[in-house]
C-alpha positions, 0 to 999 in steps of 0.5 A, a space after each residue: 474486525 476493521 481498521 479505525 473509522 477515520 481511514 474508512 472516511 479519509 480514503 473511502 474514494 481511493 482506489 489506491 491506498 498508497 502514492 501510486 497511481 494507474 500507471 504505476 500500477 501498470 509500470 510495476 506489472 510490466 517490469 516484473 514480466 508477469 506471465 499469464 496464470 501466475 498467483 499473487 497474493 496481496 496481504 493488505 490488498 486495500 480496494 483491489 486495484 493492483 489485483 484487479 487490474 494485473 488479472 484483467 491486463 496480465 492474466 494473474 490469479 490473484 488473492 487479496 487480504 484486508 482487514 477493512 470491510 468496506 475496501 474489501 467490499 469496494 474490491 470485490 466490486 472493482 473485480 466485477 466492473 473489470 469482469 475478473 472475479 473469476 480470477 481474483 478473490 478478496 478476504 476480509 481477515 487480518 493479513 498479519 500471519 496470513 499463508 496462503 494455501 497454494 505457493 505463489 509467484 508474487 507475494 506483496 505487501 504494499 504500504 503495510 508492514 506493520 503486519 509484519 511488525 516492520 519490513 523484515 518480519 513482512 518479508 519473512 511473513 510473505 516468504 512462507 507463501 512464495 514458491 522457489 524462484 518467486 518474488 516478494 514485494 515490498 512497498 514502503 516509505 523512505 526519506 527523500 531527505 532527512 528530516 533536520 529535527 524529530 518534530 519535522 519527523 513527527 510532522 511527516 506522521 513518523 514516530 521518529 526519524 528512525 522510523 524510515 531510512 534513506 533510499 540507498 540504505 533502504 536497499 542496503 537493507 534488503 540485501 542484509 536480509 539475503 535478498 537481492 532487489 531485482 526491479 523498483 518502481 517509485 512513486 513520484 510527486 502527483 501520485 503522492 499529491 493524488 494519495 493525499 489531497 483526494 482526501 480532503 474533498 472526500 473529508 469535506 463531502 463526508 462533513 456535509 452529511 455527518 456532521 452530527 457523527 461522533 468523529 465529525 470534530 475530528 475530520 473537521 480538524 484534519 481537514 483544516 490542517 491537512 493541506 499545509 501539513 502535507 505541504 510543509 512536511 510529507 511533500 518534502 520529505 517523503 518518498 515511497 516505492 515498490 521493491 522487488 526482491 528475490 531469495 539469494 
């Protein structure tokens, strides 16, 4: 069980696998007014940066679930590096369908709502692990401006314009599901640049030592096309944010 190899290659040097920077993660933790001992579940936890830094800075107790063997191992090393391995655990497993054994104060899925078949399904899944009065965190893309054509949407790596909403519509959709939006922290341009551009050096370094790999041609094509694609499409049209929700 693992994610497609191409993602393990392109994001192998990432600590954060979405357009957030460390300061944005810190801002999010502060905005939630986290109390020491709060239990946090993170489905699709990647390399564990959120749980590890929140354990260090806010004293939370965390559990992260991720399908990537590489990212799960990196998360465990990060916990040891920050001396929080006694407060956080990382499980290499499918996050889809995962429900915590103990109710948590914060249940999160940042950038992986496919695990629940979309935003609504992921919220429903996270709610199963949440204590009464707890907070759900959803990290999700939205359109900064509506793509003029389906071709432009595909250039943003969406299947169609209908894949995402504009920010006001996304916020309203949470209310339709019976949740109050109680906080949000949005990615900025620097966060997008760091998430996307950092892949390019990783791909180049990988190609230098793996030119005979079966994926070498795909990685070479991706490295050649990604800077222009990102600047033309994603950087122009895509936003991303983390939204804190509480049931009404």
